[in-house]
ROKE-304751 format. One record per residue (C-alpha): x, z, y; residue number from 0. Coordinates in steps of 0.001 Angstrom, whole numbers, padded with zeros to 6 digits. Layout:
<atoms>
<atom px="X" pz="Z" py="Y" nr="NUM"/>
...
</atoms>
This chain:
<atoms>
<atom px="-035271" pz="020399" py="-029982" nr="0"/>
<atom px="-032631" pz="019183" py="-032321" nr="1"/>
<atom px="-029808" pz="021733" py="-033278" nr="2"/>
<atom px="-026531" pz="020719" py="-034892" nr="3"/>
<atom px="-024602" pz="023631" py="-036125" nr="4"/>
<atom px="-020847" pz="023549" py="-036908" nr="5"/>
<atom px="-019329" pz="026108" py="-038866" nr="6"/>
<atom px="-015950" pz="026989" py="-037457" nr="7"/>
<atom px="-015356" pz="029860" py="-039873" nr="8"/>
<atom px="-016575" pz="031726" py="-042973" nr="9"/>
<atom px="-014392" pz="034750" py="-043369" nr="10"/>
<atom px="-012536" pz="035059" py="-040546" nr="11"/>
<atom px="-015179" pz="036702" py="-038413" nr="12"/>
<atom px="-015745" pz="034064" py="-036053" nr="13"/>
<atom px="-019260" pz="032971" py="-034856" nr="14"/>
<atom px="-020657" pz="029424" py="-035431" nr="15"/>
<atom px="-020521" pz="027053" py="-032667" nr="16"/>
<atom px="-024087" pz="025520" py="-031913" nr="17"/>
<atom px="-024756" pz="022118" py="-030441" nr="18"/>
<atom px="-028139" pz="021619" py="-029091" nr="19"/>
<atom px="-029449" pz="018130" py="-028589" nr="20"/>
<atom px="-032807" pz="017423" py="-026881" nr="21"/>
<atom px="-035039" pz="014960" py="-028747" nr="22"/>
<atom px="-035601" pz="013119" py="-025407" nr="23"/>
<atom px="-031859" pz="012341" py="-025346" nr="24"/>
<atom px="-031847" pz="011135" py="-028778" nr="25"/>
<atom px="-034848" pz="008920" py="-028335" nr="26"/>
<atom px="-032965" pz="007607" py="-024933" nr="27"/>
<atom px="-029810" pz="006686" py="-026518" nr="28"/>
<atom px="-031686" pz="004970" py="-029421" nr="29"/>
<atom px="-033963" pz="003118" py="-026768" nr="30"/>
<atom px="-030673" pz="001829" py="-025128" nr="31"/>
<atom px="-029274" pz="000763" py="-028188" nr="32"/>
<atom px="-032412" pz="-001085" py="-029119" nr="33"/>
<atom px="-032663" pz="-002624" py="-025487" nr="34"/>
<atom px="-029005" pz="-003921" py="-025700" nr="35"/>
<atom px="-029572" pz="-005393" py="-029122" nr="36"/>
<atom px="-032764" pz="-007176" py="-027951" nr="37"/>
<atom px="-031154" pz="-008574" py="-024938" nr="38"/>
<atom px="-028135" pz="-010068" py="-026945" nr="39"/>
<atom px="-030469" pz="-011355" py="-029541" nr="40"/>
<atom px="-032390" pz="-013410" py="-026678" nr="41"/>
<atom px="-029256" pz="-013959" py="-024394" nr="42"/>
<atom px="-029695" pz="-017809" py="-024822" nr="43"/>
<atom px="-033513" pz="-017629" py="-023888" nr="44"/>
<atom px="-032780" pz="-015411" py="-020968" nr="45"/>
<atom px="-029909" pz="-017698" py="-019738" nr="46"/>
<atom px="-032535" pz="-020864" py="-019705" nr="47"/>
<atom px="-034917" pz="-018709" py="-017926" nr="48"/>
<atom px="-032505" pz="-017469" py="-015242" nr="49"/>
<atom px="-031454" pz="-021187" py="-014778" nr="50"/>
<atom px="-034841" pz="-022273" py="-014206" nr="51"/>
<atom px="-035665" pz="-019383" py="-011541" nr="52"/>
<atom px="-032395" pz="-020143" py="-009786" nr="53"/>
<atom px="-033257" pz="-023972" py="-009625" nr="54"/>
<atom px="-036783" pz="-022892" py="-008289" nr="55"/>
<atom px="-034968" pz="-021129" py="-005440" nr="56"/>
<atom px="-032650" pz="-024154" py="-004934" nr="57"/>
<atom px="-035710" pz="-026768" py="-004737" nr="58"/>
<atom px="-037586" pz="-024405" py="-002408" nr="59"/>
<atom px="-035930" pz="-025536" py="000959" nr="60"/>
<atom px="-036368" pz="-029221" py="000014" nr="61"/>
<atom px="-040033" pz="-028563" py="-000893" nr="62"/>
<atom px="-040893" pz="-027216" py="002424" nr="63"/>
<atom px="-039236" pz="-030212" py="003933" nr="64"/>
<atom px="-041392" pz="-032627" py="001731" nr="65"/>
<atom px="-044536" pz="-030618" py="002060" nr="66"/>
<atom px="-044269" pz="-030888" py="006098" nr="67"/>
<atom px="-043233" pz="-034275" py="006107" nr="68"/>
<atom px="-045993" pz="-035565" py="003667" nr="69"/>
<atom px="-048921" pz="-032990" py="004139" nr="70"/>
<atom px="-048924" pz="-032652" py="000322" nr="71"/>
<atom px="-050195" pz="-029731" py="-001566" nr="72"/>
<atom px="-047279" pz="-027089" py="-002646" nr="73"/>
<atom px="-048489" pz="-027898" py="-006613" nr="74"/>
<atom px="-048468" pz="-031682" py="-005978" nr="75"/>
<atom px="-045173" pz="-031478" py="-003813" nr="76"/>
<atom px="-043343" pz="-029400" py="-006356" nr="77"/>
<atom px="-044178" pz="-031722" py="-009390" nr="78"/>
<atom px="-043103" pz="-034917" py="-007395" nr="79"/>
<atom px="-039830" pz="-033138" py="-006059" nr="80"/>
<atom px="-038801" pz="-031644" py="-009510" nr="81"/>
<atom px="-040056" pz="-034247" py="-011855" nr="82"/>
<atom px="-038934" pz="-037019" py="-009487" nr="83"/>
<atom px="-035358" pz="-035264" py="-009472" nr="84"/>
<atom px="-035248" pz="-035013" py="-013231" nr="85"/>
<atom px="-036236" pz="-038781" py="-013660" nr="86"/>
<atom px="-033492" pz="-040039" py="-010957" nr="87"/>
<atom px="-030852" pz="-037664" py="-012999" nr="88"/>
<atom px="-032124" pz="-039449" py="-016139" nr="89"/>
<atom px="-032052" pz="-043086" py="-014946" nr="90"/>
<atom px="-028307" pz="-042438" py="-013509" nr="91"/>
<atom px="-027297" pz="-040836" py="-016984" nr="92"/>
<atom px="-028623" pz="-043929" py="-018704" nr="93"/>
<atom px="-026631" pz="-046347" py="-016512" nr="94"/>
<atom px="-023427" pz="-044318" py="-016458" nr="95"/>
<atom px="-023517" pz="-042565" py="-020325" nr="96"/>
<atom px="-021878" pz="-045637" py="-022251" nr="97"/>
<atom px="-019079" pz="-046077" py="-019691" nr="98"/>
<atom px="-018545" pz="-042387" py="-019009" nr="99"/>
<atom px="-018610" pz="-041387" py="-022700" nr="100"/>
<atom px="-016427" pz="-044201" py="-023348" nr="101"/>
<atom px="-013909" pz="-043478" py="-020465" nr="102"/>
<atom px="-013884" pz="-039613" py="-021709" nr="103"/>
<atom px="-013290" pz="-040475" py="-025296" nr="104"/>
<atom px="-010476" pz="-042709" py="-024304" nr="105"/>
<atom px="-008865" pz="-040174" py="-022087" nr="106"/>
<atom px="-009197" pz="-037566" py="-025187" nr="107"/>
<atom px="-007985" pz="-039960" py="-027651" nr="108"/>
<atom px="-005032" pz="-041063" py="-025361" nr="109"/>
<atom px="-004163" pz="-037298" py="-024464" nr="110"/>
<atom px="-001198" pz="-037153" py="-026854" nr="111"/>
<atom px="000674" pz="-040449" py="-025854" nr="112"/>
<atom px="-000262" pz="-039350" py="-022059" nr="113"/>
<atom px="001476" pz="-035982" py="-022794" nr="114"/>
<atom px="004265" pz="-037492" py="-024594" nr="115"/>
<atom px="005054" pz="-040286" py="-021695" nr="116"/>
<atom px="004926" pz="-037334" py="-019233" nr="117"/>
<atom px="007308" pz="-035420" py="-021071" nr="118"/>
<atom px="009616" pz="-037964" py="-021459" nr="119"/>
<atom px="009468" pz="-038798" py="-017755" nr="120"/>
<atom px="009961" pz="-035234" py="-016882" nr="121"/>
<atom px="013228" pz="-035192" py="-018771" nr="122"/>
<atom px="014476" pz="-031708" py="-019735" nr="123"/>
<atom px="011310" pz="-029986" py="-018036" nr="124"/>
<atom px="009200" pz="-031622" py="-020609" nr="125"/>
<atom px="011437" pz="-030042" py="-023694" nr="126"/>
<atom px="010283" pz="-026397" py="-022722" nr="127"/>
<atom px="007813" pz="-024444" py="-024997" nr="128"/>
<atom px="004886" pz="-024606" py="-022749" nr="129"/>
<atom px="005172" pz="-028357" py="-022916" nr="130"/>
<atom px="005218" pz="-028366" py="-026768" nr="131"/>
<atom px="002191" pz="-026144" py="-026599" nr="132"/>
<atom px="000343" pz="-028792" py="-024398" nr="133"/>
<atom px="001397" pz="-031746" py="-026747" nr="134"/>
<atom px="000027" pz="-029493" py="-029709" nr="135"/>
<atom px="-003205" pz="-029053" py="-027896" nr="136"/>
<atom px="-003402" pz="-032704" py="-027015" nr="137"/>
<atom px="-002968" pz="-033557" py="-030721" nr="138"/>
<atom px="-005668" pz="-031298" py="-031909" nr="139"/>
<atom px="-007998" pz="-032539" py="-028926" nr="140"/>
<atom px="-007626" pz="-036278" py="-030091" nr="141"/>
<atom px="-008061" pz="-035323" py="-033867" nr="142"/>
<atom px="-011379" pz="-033511" py="-033135" nr="143"/>
<atom px="-012503" pz="-036604" py="-030928" nr="144"/>
<atom px="-015142" pz="-038967" py="-032841" nr="145"/>
<atom px="-014113" pz="-042360" py="-032634" nr="146"/>
<atom px="-017525" pz="-043817" py="-032635" nr="147"/>
<atom px="-019428" pz="-043620" py="-029205" nr="148"/>
<atom px="-022669" pz="-042493" py="-031207" nr="149"/>
<atom px="-020982" pz="-039396" py="-032501" nr="150"/>
<atom px="-019900" pz="-038407" py="-028877" nr="151"/>
<atom px="-023897" pz="-037806" py="-028358" nr="152"/>
<atom px="-023966" pz="-035523" py="-031108" nr="153"/>
<atom px="-026382" pz="-035169" py="-034464" nr="154"/>
<atom px="-029880" pz="-035111" py="-034024" nr="155"/>
<atom px="-030202" pz="-031458" py="-034149" nr="156"/>
<atom px="-028053" pz="-030905" py="-031405" nr="157"/>
<atom px="-029734" pz="-033621" py="-029272" nr="158"/>
<atom px="-033069" pz="-032054" py="-029894" nr="159"/>
<atom px="-031719" pz="-028330" py="-028726" nr="160"/>
<atom px="-030211" pz="-029838" py="-025590" nr="161"/>
<atom px="-033646" pz="-031560" py="-025035" nr="162"/>
<atom px="-035716" pz="-028437" py="-025509" nr="163"/>
<atom px="-033399" pz="-026646" py="-023156" nr="164"/>
<atom px="-033456" pz="-029070" py="-020602" nr="165"/>
<atom px="-037152" pz="-029129" py="-020811" nr="166"/>
<atom px="-037600" pz="-025164" py="-020656" nr="167"/>
<atom px="-035260" pz="-025145" py="-017506" nr="168"/>
<atom px="-037363" pz="-027561" py="-015516" nr="169"/>
<atom px="-040635" pz="-026208" py="-016584" nr="170"/>
<atom px="-039759" pz="-022866" py="-015742" nr="171"/>
<atom px="-038196" pz="-023857" py="-012423" nr="172"/>
<atom px="-041480" pz="-026236" py="-011752" nr="173"/>
<atom px="-043778" pz="-023307" py="-012435" nr="174"/>
<atom px="-041880" pz="-020655" py="-010519" nr="175"/>
<atom px="-041640" pz="-022913" py="-007812" nr="176"/>
<atom px="-045369" pz="-023683" py="-007491" nr="177"/>
<atom px="-046010" pz="-019960" py="-007758" nr="178"/>
<atom px="-043603" pz="-018593" py="-005605" nr="179"/>
<atom px="-046276" pz="-017604" py="-002722" nr="180"/>
<atom px="-048033" pz="-015698" py="-005322" nr="181"/>
<atom px="-044922" pz="-013893" py="-006719" nr="182"/>
<atom px="-044024" pz="-012784" py="-003205" nr="183"/>
<atom px="-047850" pz="-011603" py="-002175" nr="184"/>
<atom px="-047546" pz="-009794" py="-005776" nr="185"/>
<atom px="-044275" pz="-008118" py="-004821" nr="186"/>
<atom px="-045457" pz="-007297" py="-001234" nr="187"/>
<atom px="-048715" pz="-005852" py="-002118" nr="188"/>
<atom px="-046873" pz="-002879" py="-004444" nr="189"/>
<atom px="-044710" pz="-002053" py="-001346" nr="190"/>
<atom px="-045470" pz="000182" py="001720" nr="191"/>
<atom px="-045790" pz="-001781" py="005048" nr="192"/>
<atom px="-042108" pz="-001151" py="005996" nr="193"/>
<atom px="-040519" pz="-002036" py="002935" nr="194"/>
<atom px="-042833" pz="-004795" py="002623" nr="195"/>
<atom px="-041560" pz="-006587" py="005853" nr="196"/>
<atom px="-038104" pz="-005750" py="004688" nr="197"/>
<atom px="-038360" pz="-007234" py="001120" nr="198"/>
<atom px="-040207" pz="-010434" py="002263" nr="199"/>
<atom px="-037317" pz="-011032" py="005005" nr="200"/>
<atom px="-034565" pz="-010290" py="002402" nr="201"/>
<atom px="-036591" pz="-012845" py="000203" nr="202"/>
<atom px="-036690" pz="-015691" py="002792" nr="203"/>
<atom px="-032987" pz="-015116" py="003563" nr="204"/>
<atom px="-031953" pz="-015241" py="000065" nr="205"/>
<atom px="-034116" pz="-018430" py="-000701" nr="206"/>
<atom px="-032522" pz="-020023" py="002441" nr="207"/>
<atom px="-029161" pz="-019187" py="001181" nr="208"/>
<atom px="-029422" pz="-020453" py="-002271" nr="209"/>
<atom px="-031315" pz="-023482" py="-001278" nr="210"/>
<atom px="-028700" pz="-024770" py="001214" nr="211"/>
<atom px="-025700" pz="-023675" py="-000705" nr="212"/>
<atom px="-026830" pz="-025703" py="-003742" nr="213"/>
<atom px="-027817" pz="-028984" py="-001605" nr="214"/>
<atom px="-024517" pz="-028888" py="000347" nr="215"/>
<atom px="-022277" pz="-028092" py="-002789" nr="216"/>
<atom px="-023739" pz="-031023" py="-004617" nr="217"/>
<atom px="-023371" pz="-033363" py="-001571" nr="218"/>
<atom px="-019803" pz="-032162" py="-001238" nr="219"/>
<atom px="-019200" pz="-032609" py="-004727" nr="220"/>
<atom px="-020523" pz="-036115" py="-004960" nr="221"/>
<atom px="-018289" pz="-036975" py="-002265" nr="222"/>
<atom px="-015135" pz="-035477" py="-003889" nr="223"/>
<atom px="-015947" pz="-037176" py="-007094" nr="224"/>
<atom px="-016502" pz="-040892" py="-005565" nr="225"/>
<atom px="-013192" pz="-040406" py="-002971" nr="226"/>
<atom px="-010917" pz="-039133" py="-006079" nr="227"/>
<atom px="-012492" pz="-041349" py="-008698" nr="228"/>
<atom px="-012387" pz="-044485" py="-006404" nr="229"/>
<atom px="-008690" pz="-043616" py="-005691" nr="230"/>
<atom px="-007621" pz="-043512" py="-009402" nr="231"/>
<atom px="-009447" pz="-046617" py="-009738" nr="232"/>
<atom px="-007493" pz="-048489" py="-006989" nr="233"/>
<atom px="-004357" pz="-047103" py="-008461" nr="234"/>
<atom px="-005243" pz="-048511" py="-011796" nr="235"/>
<atom px="-006158" pz="-045902" py="-013797" nr="236"/>
<atom px="-008359" pz="-046937" py="-016692" nr="237"/>
<atom px="-010011" pz="-043400" py="-016876" nr="238"/>
<atom px="-011355" pz="-043658" py="-013212" nr="239"/>
<atom px="-014740" pz="-042814" py="-014055" nr="240"/>
<atom px="-014151" pz="-039825" py="-016295" nr="241"/>
<atom px="-011564" pz="-038531" py="-013672" nr="242"/>
<atom px="-014144" pz="-038970" py="-010740" nr="243"/>
<atom px="-016920" pz="-036919" py="-012810" nr="244"/>
<atom px="-014177" pz="-034179" py="-013492" nr="245"/>
<atom px="-013224" pz="-034315" py="-009694" nr="246"/>
<atom px="-016686" pz="-033806" py="-008900" nr="247"/>
<atom px="-017696" pz="-031195" py="-011399" nr="248"/>
<atom px="-014851" pz="-029026" py="-010679" nr="249"/>
<atom px="-015130" pz="-029235" py="-006947" nr="250"/>
<atom px="-018525" pz="-027213" py="-007520" nr="251"/>
<atom px="-016319" pz="-024151" py="-008196" nr="252"/>
<atom px="-015334" pz="-022812" py="-004596" nr="253"/>
<atom px="-011872" pz="-022751" py="-003463" nr="254"/>
<atom px="-010465" pz="-023124" py="-006872" nr="255"/>
<atom px="-012041" pz="-026202" py="-008320" nr="256"/>
<atom px="-010327" pz="-029076" py="-006042" nr="257"/>
<atom px="-006707" pz="-027357" py="-006794" nr="258"/>
<atom px="-007853" pz="-027255" py="-010450" nr="259"/>
<atom px="-008790" pz="-031110" py="-010109" nr="260"/>
<atom px="-005471" pz="-031950" py="-008769" nr="261"/>
<atom px="-003585" pz="-030511" py="-011713" nr="262"/>
<atom px="-005548" pz="-033074" py="-014044" nr="263"/>
<atom px="-005819" pz="-036160" py="-011931" nr="264"/>
<atom px="-002032" pz="-036283" py="-010752" nr="265"/>
<atom px="-000419" pz="-035833" py="-014429" nr="266"/>
<atom px="-002908" pz="-038647" py="-015793" nr="267"/>
<atom px="-002358" pz="-040950" py="-013194" nr="268"/>
<atom px="001472" pz="-040338" py="-013435" nr="269"/>
<atom px="001535" pz="-040904" py="-017318" nr="270"/>
<atom px="-000423" pz="-044316" py="-016645" nr="271"/>
<atom px="000975" pz="-045765" py="-013475" nr="272"/>
<atom px="004302" pz="-043811" py="-012892" nr="273"/>
<atom px="005498" pz="-041694" py="-009757" nr="274"/>
<atom px="004268" pz="-044096" py="-007006" nr="275"/>
<atom px="001000" pz="-043956" py="-008079" nr="276"/>
<atom px="000981" pz="-040286" py="-008847" nr="277"/>
<atom px="002337" pz="-039329" py="-005351" nr="278"/>
<atom px="-000480" pz="-041473" py="-003734" nr="279"/>
<atom px="-002835" pz="-039559" py="-005848" nr="280"/>
<atom px="-001329" pz="-036173" py="-004821" nr="281"/>
<atom px="-001525" pz="-037312" py="-001361" nr="282"/>
<atom px="-005293" pz="-038178" py="-001556" nr="283"/>
<atom px="-005971" pz="-034893" py="-003390" nr="284"/>
<atom px="-004239" pz="-032882" py="-000667" nr="285"/>
<atom px="-005572" pz="-034987" py="002310" nr="286"/>
<atom px="-009159" pz="-034616" py="000698" nr="287"/>
<atom px="-008751" pz="-030811" py="000251" nr="288"/>
<atom px="-008005" pz="-030475" py="003966" nr="289"/>
<atom px="-010807" pz="-032496" py="004996" nr="290"/>
<atom px="-013311" pz="-030604" py="002835" nr="291"/>
<atom px="-011912" pz="-027291" py="003690" nr="292"/>
<atom px="-011851" pz="-027663" py="007765" nr="293"/>
<atom px="-014462" pz="-030533" py="008251" nr="294"/>
<atom px="-016931" pz="-030910" py="005124" nr="295"/>
<atom px="-017677" pz="-027469" py="004214" nr="296"/>
<atom px="-017844" pz="-026070" py="007920" nr="297"/>
<atom px="-019998" pz="-028680" py="008747" nr="298"/>
<atom px="-022292" pz="-028781" py="005483" nr="299"/>
<atom px="-022387" pz="-025309" py="004652" nr="300"/>
<atom px="-022105" pz="-023412" py="007985" nr="301"/>
<atom px="-025723" pz="-022270" py="007627" nr="302"/>
<atom px="-025492" pz="-021425" py="004018" nr="303"/>
<atom px="-023179" pz="-018448" py="003559" nr="304"/>
<atom px="-020675" pz="-016395" py="005531" nr="305"/>
<atom px="-018398" pz="-014763" py="002997" nr="306"/>
<atom px="-014855" pz="-014198" py="003170" nr="307"/>
<atom px="-012500" pz="-016458" py="000948" nr="308"/>
<atom px="-011045" pz="-013500" py="-000819" nr="309"/>
<atom px="-014477" pz="-012462" py="-001895" nr="310"/>
<atom px="-015232" pz="-015979" py="-002946" nr="311"/>
<atom px="-012436" pz="-016225" py="-005256" nr="312"/>
<atom px="-013312" pz="-012403" py="-006687" nr="313"/>
<atom px="-016906" pz="-013386" py="-007284" nr="314"/>
<atom px="-015837" pz="-016748" py="-009178" nr="315"/>
<atom px="-013477" pz="-014532" py="-011460" nr="316"/>
<atom px="-016184" pz="-011594" py="-012066" nr="317"/>
<atom px="-019279" pz="-014080" py="-012706" nr="318"/>
<atom px="-017290" pz="-016540" py="-014591" nr="319"/>
<atom px="-016340" pz="-013964" py="-016973" nr="320"/>
<atom px="-020092" pz="-012693" py="-017104" nr="321"/>
<atom px="-021883" pz="-016067" py="-017317" nr="322"/>
<atom px="-019216" pz="-018657" py="-018011" nr="323"/>
<atom px="-019031" pz="-021716" py="-016217" nr="324"/>
<atom px="-022393" pz="-021219" py="-015056" nr="325"/>
<atom px="-021338" pz="-017987" py="-013440" nr="326"/>
<atom px="-018365" pz="-019700" py="-011619" nr="327"/>
<atom px="-020659" pz="-022350" py="-010285" nr="328"/>
<atom px="-023353" pz="-019892" py="-008873" nr="329"/>
<atom px="-020956" pz="-017251" py="-007933" nr="330"/>
<atom px="-021137" pz="-018053" py="-004099" nr="331"/>
<atom px="-024931" pz="-018029" py="-003713" nr="332"/>
<atom px="-025221" pz="-014835" py="-005972" nr="333"/>
<atom px="-022546" pz="-013057" py="-003790" nr="334"/>
<atom px="-024301" pz="-014390" py="-000698" nr="335"/>
<atom px="-027559" pz="-012846" py="-001856" nr="336"/>
<atom px="-025964" pz="-009436" py="-002791" nr="337"/>
<atom px="-024242" pz="-009449" py="000712" nr="338"/>
<atom px="-027527" pz="-009904" py="002200" nr="339"/>
<atom px="-029190" pz="-007198" py="000106" nr="340"/>
<atom px="-026598" pz="-004731" py="000989" nr="341"/>
<atom px="-026594" pz="-005621" py="004717" nr="342"/>
<atom px="-030409" pz="-004903" py="004901" nr="343"/>
<atom px="-030047" pz="-001498" py="002957" nr="344"/>
<atom px="-027151" pz="-000283" py="005135" nr="345"/>
<atom px="-028580" pz="-001629" py="008638" nr="346"/>
<atom px="-029701" pz="001638" py="009851" nr="347"/>
<atom px="-026764" pz="003342" py="009046" nr="348"/>
<atom px="-024543" pz="000426" py="010668" nr="349"/>
<atom px="-026498" pz="000646" py="013787" nr="350"/>
<atom px="-025722" pz="004431" py="013925" nr="351"/>
<atom px="-022070" pz="004441" py="013068" nr="352"/>
<atom px="-021387" pz="000799" py="014545" nr="353"/>
<atom px="-020455" pz="001732" py="018134" nr="354"/>
<atom px="-018028" pz="004640" py="017120" nr="355"/>
<atom px="-016180" pz="002309" py="014609" nr="356"/>
<atom px="-016043" pz="-000573" py="017389" nr="357"/>
<atom px="-014361" pz="001818" py="019774" nr="358"/>
<atom px="-012055" pz="003349" py="017366" nr="359"/>
<atom px="-011114" pz="-000174" py="016324" nr="360"/>
<atom px="-010776" pz="-001705" py="019531" nr="361"/>
<atom px="-007292" pz="-002015" py="020553" nr="362"/>
<atom px="-006115" pz="-000502" py="024052" nr="363"/>
<atom px="-005798" pz="-003143" py="026868" nr="364"/>
<atom px="-002829" pz="-001339" py="028196" nr="365"/>
<atom px="-000526" pz="001269" py="026733" nr="366"/>
<atom px="-001395" pz="004894" py="027395" nr="367"/>
<atom px="000927" pz="006409" py="030234" nr="368"/>
<atom px="002730" pz="009661" py="029718" nr="369"/>
<atom px="001229" pz="012723" py="031575" nr="370"/>
<atom px="004675" pz="013041" py="033346" nr="371"/>
<atom px="004901" pz="009459" py="034512" nr="372"/>
<atom px="001247" pz="009614" py="035644" nr="373"/>
<atom px="001765" pz="012715" py="037871" nr="374"/>
<atom px="005018" pz="011481" py="039103" nr="375"/>
</atoms>
């Protein structure tokens, strides 16, 4: 025990106040501070590991399909799937990097002129304080944008760090994917039979949710970027590739991304090509949002998650604040996984109280008849 004595008075006859702090509590506080410090120190490494594990769950469903179709062993099938995906992405990057980076560079360099043209076309609306702030931001962005395409790729140190990070994520995903059955057996071996069956069922449902959601989200994002980027190109925009990539990337953010993309695409097209082209772009954006919300998403994602729209927006906000852009992108599968765990943990209670709640919430088919009228 550790005692901390505080003298409340010396000559007035009052007794001293004693604070007794257990050594165990002090050690616990110190351990918590050390643990938090350690986590913050390796936050970047933990983010890489988390991303790799998440990708392992993403690849699980395609891996099962590949194993079923080709009869390959899990290790070989996982290697072909993961490294094949990396090679495909790398090949596309090599083909599109020059034109994409050039388009993005031109868009950033020309942003002051685009904002200035937009303010001129908007008249008095463009003379507000907010418009001036946007203009200042565009000027600063253009000044910070390098002119040489090689500079956009970054210095050698940054490139090396990026390659090392990608390498770490890929191989974490690969080895977790290969060892997934062993990890499941290890977890099941320390649980009692009832908890074992429940845990494995939850694991399977979470795996299916994450994998199907990721495949569906990527498919819809490619469609969104292709449709809106092609529209910008047909309207004559010189930044069509960059706008298509922006639209596709933002579309990965549930419910909000397509709207945010509209606020980027329409003003850029308006500044370049005028009001008619901007109205066409706006119409395409709005029409595509309706098609995506009412046709593509229900068709592609119907088996992945079943989450309320309000909960999706809240989860995007919360996970975005915690994990940045990555958190906003994976908010839906994480929320769906939490929902599955909560449903399983509360299943027994819901079975007991469910009928009572249903009876209380069920509307009466006919209004109650007063006693006097019934007797009459």
